[in-house]
C-alpha angles and dihedrals in degrees: 000000000000118000101213125172094273093050093045091048092050088050089053087051090052091050091051090049090051090047090050090054093047092050090047091054088049090052091241098141100171094056092041090058090051091053092046093056090047092050093053094043096049091046091056091045091049089055092050092047089053084061092047093254112136110190133176109211137105097205108116096202091051091050093048091049091052089051089054090240110159109219129193116234088255090054091051091051090050090053088050089051094050089051094048093050093041088060096041090050093058108034138051112268118183111253094009126098112188091200093055108022101055117088121201088242089064089073112070100209127129 
């Protein structure tokens, strides 16, 4: 089976989802959040690539819109929350320490 760009990108999304679940089991919330964002982003990009649309953005709401996915207001807020926590989990934010301030309950994975 051919491994075109869409299929490879979807495989990367699956790997990020697996990594997120592993990090969640290890109680490593900040890295779990990073992998959740990457899994969603790459899944949306895989869908777009399957339609021959190659886009360079990390904004989940933009990707969902480009893929013609209708999202509820609650879903849009969830995407915004993922992006916010993805950024906070990777960069210095005054008054926030991702190694201390995240709790395992902050990551809604089973």
